[in-house]
C-alpha positions as CSV (number, residue, x, y, z in Angstrom):
1,X,-24.4,-1.8,17.7
2,X,-23.6,-0.8,14.2
3,X,-20.7,-2.7,12.7
4,X,-18.7,-1.2,9.9
5,X,-16.1,-3.2,7.9
6,X,-13.8,-1.5,5.5
7,X,-12.1,-3.3,2.6
8,X,-10.1,-2.4,-0.5
9,X,-7.1,-0.8,1.1
10,X,-3.7,-1.7,-0.1
11,X,-0.7,-0.5,-2.2
12,X,-1.0,1.6,-5.3
13,X,1.3,3.6,-7.4
14,X,1.1,7.4,-7.8
15,X,-1.4,8.2,-10.5
16,X,-3.1,4.9,-9.9
17,X,-6.6,4.0,-8.5
18,X,-8.0,2.2,-5.5
19,X,-11.6,1.6,-4.4
20,X,-12.5,1.4,-0.8
21,X,-15.7,-0.2,0.5
22,X,-17.5,0.0,3.8
23,X,-20.1,-2.6,4.6
24,X,-22.7,-1.7,7.3
25,X,-24.5,-4.2,9.4
26,X,-27.9,-2.5,8.8
27,X,-29.7,-0.5,6.2
28,X,-27.8,2.6,5.2
29,X,-31.2,4.4,5.2
30,X,-30.7,4.5,9.0
31,X,-27.8,6.9,8.6
32,X,-28.0,10.6,8.1
33,X,-24.4,10.8,7.0
34,X,-21.9,8.3,5.8
35,X,-18.3,9.2,5.1
36,X,-14.6,8.5,5.0
37,X,-11.9,10.0,7.1
38,X,-8.2,9.5,7.1
39,X,-5.2,9.9,9.3
40,X,-1.7,10.1,8.0
41,X,1.4,9.4,10.1
42,X,2.1,12.3,12.4
43,X,-1.1,14.2,11.4
44,X,-4.6,14.7,12.7
45,X,-7.5,12.8,11.4
46,X,-9.3,14.7,8.6
47,X,-12.5,14.4,6.6
48,X,-12.1,13.0,3.1
49,X,-15.7,12.7,1.8
50,X,-19.3,12.4,3.1
51,X,-22.7,11.7,1.6
52,X,-26.1,12.3,3.2
53,X,-29.5,10.6,2.9
54,X,-30.4,13.2,0.2
55,X,-27.3,12.4,-1.8
56,X,-25.4,15.6,-1.0
57,X,-21.7,15.1,-1.0
58,X,-18.8,17.0,0.6
59,X,-15.1,16.6,-0.2
60,X,-11.9,17.8,1.3
61,X,-10.2,20.3,-1.1
62,X,-7.3,18.0,-1.4
63,X,-9.3,15.2,-3.0
64,X,-11.9,17.1,-5.1
65,X,-11.9,15.9,-8.6
66,X,-10.0,12.8,-7.8
67,X,-12.2,10.9,-5.2
68,X,-15.8,10.0,-5.5
69,X,-18.1,8.8,-2.7
70,X,-21.1,6.7,-3.4
71,X,-23.7,4.4,-1.8
72,X,-25.1,1.1,-2.6
73,X,-28.4,0.5,-0.9
74,X,-28.6,-3.1,-2.0
75,X,-25.3,-4.0,-0.4
76,X,-25.5,-1.5,2.5
77,X,-22.2,-0.1,1.5
78,X,-20.5,3.3,1.1
79,X,-17.7,3.3,-1.4
80,X,-14.8,5.6,-2.1
81,X,-13.3,5.6,-5.6
82,X,-9.8,7.0,-5.4
83,X,-8.2,8.1,-8.7
84,X,-5.0,9.9,-9.5
85,X,-3.6,8.9,-6.2
86,X,-0.7,10.9,-4.7
87,X,1.9,10.0,-2.2
88,X,0.2,12.3,0.3
89,X,-3.0,10.2,0.1
90,X,-1.1,7.6,2.2
91,X,-3.1,7.1,5.4
92,X,-5.3,4.9,7.4
93,X,-8.8,5.4,6.0
94,X,-11.8,5.1,8.4
95,X,-15.5,4.6,7.5
96,X,-18.0,6.5,9.7
97,X,-21.7,6.8,9.9
98,X,-24.2,8.9,11.9
99,X,-27.5,7.3,12.9
100,X,-30.7,9.3,12.1
101,X,-31.5,9.8,15.8
102,X,-27.9,10.3,16.9
103,X,-24.9,8.2,17.5
104,X,-21.7,7.9,15.6
105,X,-19.9,4.7,14.6
106,X,-16.5,4.0,13.2
107,X,-14.8,1.1,11.4
108,X,-11.4,-0.2,12.3
109,X,-9.7,1.4,9.4
110,X,-7.9,0.2,6.3
111,X,-4.4,1.2,5.2
112,X,-3.8,2.9,1.9
113,X,-0.3,3.3,0.8
114,X,0.7,5.2,-2.3
115,X,4.2,4.8,-3.7
116,X,6.0,7.2,-6.0
């Protein structure tokens, strides 16, 4: 039912920045949690960052201080500002939400490639 569309992926140089956006098909107030996950080649999918209805955020240790997750209630989006990018940030990034009364939804993913 919930549709999530990621955008903003692409190629960046190490030390550069990139901003990902996830547009939801309904009000983000319907979601207890919104977040970003990623999967690098040959590795398991991992949590990158999440934000709750109350505004609490959680980040993977590897991205703390470099990435920032935020919400835009007007546009029904969750964003991920990625600064000081490293080669190891290269992965497919997925947007995910959890409905207030249960149910998880995922976007199709967007590729982020960081060159040295």
